N, C-alpha and C positions, 0 to 999 in steps of 0.2 A: 504493500500500500504506500509506503514511504517513497519507493522508487517511482510509483505512478504519480504521486503528488509532485515529486521533483521534476518529472518530465512535463507535467502540466504547467508548473511555474516557469520552467525554461521556455516553453512554447509561448506563454503570455509575455515574457520578457522580450523574446524575439519580435513578436507582433508589435509590442509597444515601441521598441527601438525603430523598427521598420516604419511605423507610422510617423514617428518624430522626424526621421530622415525625409520621408515624403513631404511632410509639412514644410520643413526647411527648404527643400528643393523647390516646391511650388511657390513658397513665399518669395523666393529669388527669381521666379519665372524661368527656371532652368528645365530643360528637357532631360529625360532619363539618359539619353545618349550623351549629353554634355557631362552630367555628373558621373556616369559610368566611365567616361574617358579620364576624368580626374582620378578615379579610384583604380584605374587599370583593369577594369572588368568589362564584360559584355553588357549591353543594355538588357538582355534577357535575364542575366544573373542579378542585376540591380533590381529588376522588377520582382524577382523571387524574394530578394532580401527585404524589400519594402513591404511585401505581404507577410513577412515573418517566416518564409520557407527557407530557413538557414540563418547563420549568424555572420555578422561582419567580423573580420579578423581584427586583431589589436591594431595592426598597421593601418587598416582601412578606417577604423574609428579615429585614430590620431589624425589622419588626413581630413576626415570630416570636421573634427574640432577646429583645425587650422583654416579649412576652406570656408566654413560658416562663421568662424570667430565666436564660438560658444565654449563654455566651460565643460569639463568632463561630467559634472553633475547633471547636465542637460539630458544625458542618456541614462541616468540612473533611475531605477524604478522607485526609489524612495522619494518622499515628499520634498518639494523644492526647498533649498536652503536659503539662508539669509543672503548668500552671495548671489543666488539667482534673482532674488527680489531686488537686490541693490543694482544688478545689471539692468533690470527693467527700468528702474528709476533713472539711471544714467542715460539710457536710450531715450526716454521721454523728455529729459532735460536738454538733449541736444547731441549726445554721443550716438547719433543715429546709425553709425557703422556697427554698433554692438547689437547683437540679436536680442529682440524683446519677445519673451515667451508669453503668448496669449493665455497660457494655462495657469498663470500665476495671478491671483487676485491683487489688484492695485491697492497699495497702502498710501492713501493720500497724505497722511501725516509724515511719511518718509521723504516727501519731496521738499522739505525745508532745506534750502540750498546749503547753508553752512553745515548742517547735520550730515548731509550726503557726502560733502567733501571730507568732513571729519571722519566719517565711517570708512571711507576708502583709504584715507591716509593711516588711520589707526590699524585697520586690517593689514594693509601693506603687502598682501600676499598675491595680488592679482595684477600683473603688469598691464593687461589690457584695460583694466579699470583705472589704473593710475594714469596711463597715457590718455584714456578717454576723458579725463578731467580737463584736458587742454581746450577742446571746443566748448565745454561747459563754462570755463572761466572766461572765454572770449564772448560767448553769447550772452552771459549774465553778469558782465563786469560791474554793472551799476547796482547789482543786488547781492553782491558777495558777502558783505559784512565781515571783512577780513579781521578787524579787531576782535570780534566775538569768536571767530574761528581760532585765532591765535591764542586767546585766553583759554579756550577749551582744550587745545592741544598742549598748552603749558601745564594744565592740571594733570595730564597723564604723561608728562615728560617727553613729548614728541614735537615740540615747537620747531625743531630744526627741519622736520619733514616739510613743513609749510614753506620755509625759505627755499628748500631744495626744489619743491614743486614749482613755485613761482619763478625761480631762476630758469628752470627747464622750459616752462611755458613761454617765458620772454624770449629765450633763445629760439624756440620753435616759431614764434611769431616773426622774428627776423628772417628765418629761413622761408616761411610761407610767403612773406611779402616779396621775396625774390622772384616768385612765379607769377607776377602780374595778376593778382586776384581782381575780381570784379569790384566795382565801386562800393557796393554794400559791405563786402567782406573787408576791403581795404579800410573802410571807416570803422568797422568793428575791431580790426587789429589795432588801429591807432588808439582807439578809446581804451581797449583793454591794456595796451602797453602803458599808456599814461597812468592808469589807475594802479597797476601792479608795480611799476617803478616807483611811484610816489609812496606807496605803502612800504616797500622795501627800504627806501631811503629814510623813512620815518622811524622804522623799528630795527633797521639793520644793525646798528651798534649793539643793542641789547641782545639780539639774536646771535651776533658774532661772539659775544662774551660767553653766552650760554653754550654754544656749540664747541668752543675751544676747551671748555672744562668737561664736556660730555664724552662718554665712550663712543666708539663707532656704532652707528645705528645700522644694524644688519636688516636690510629691507627684504631682499629676495628670499623667498621661502626655501629655495633649494640649497642655500648656503647653510650647511650643517656641520662643517668641520673647519678647523684652523686653516687647513690647506685650501679648501674652496674659497674661504674668505680672502686669503692672500692672493689667489688667482683673480678674483673680482677686483680687489683693490689695485692690483698691478695694471689692470686695463681700465680703471675708472676714469670717467670724464673729469674735466676740471671742476665742473659744478658739483659732482658727487664728492670730490676731494674737499672742496671748499666747505661743504656742509657736513662732512664726515658721515656720509651715507654710503653704505655698501650696496650697490645695485648695478645691474647691467643696463638699465634703462639710460638712454641718452636723449639729447634734444631732438635727434632725428626721429625717435619713436613718437615723441609728442607732435612733431611736425607732420608725420604720417597720419596721425589721428585727425589733425586739423584738415589736412588735404582730403581725407576720406569723407568728410561731411560737407564739403563745399559743393 
């Protein structure tokens, strides 16, 4: 009986994953042939997998995660996590390149802008969410309430992450402006740059003193040993060194997020 239940559960999981892949594909207006080519399989095989008649390989699932820009939890049969809900909020606030799951009930209270930015910075374990803050900071520059955000991050000892984020976004804005954006985006970039630079100029001295006395802030979740920390620090950008943040993210990653939503 246990073996039968296991087979039934496995079948349900396959069907659920296949259905989610189909919804992702149709949401991007992709044909089965196009997605099958990305996965290196035939259209017929993809059709079978979307119906639950078989399992995607680990390599194929990784390809799907990267191609659709979703987290691994998207294909998990368990209830949506806080990370999934946070990604929905980021997508609604302007990081439209992030996939928004329609299966998650919207939490309107979660769309308080400083709270969203704080939650992403405090979690610090999702590079797509961190980079996705770039378009949100640009689109909502006048509503950021940076002093409140700084105060809340200071309370948990993570104020330097805000300086690191703003510096990266400012560098990304400079990169984005090199590609001759349309007038509306050019105006948004100028406004956001003015606000972010003014804030950093105002609080920079205090943040500099705090970060000089603080230990290195290990941001990337995969850094789990002294060796991996040394490797990241050896390749760190000037901004990450300045703010004593250990992360592989660079201004280019934030610029890519800006470009993705234009």
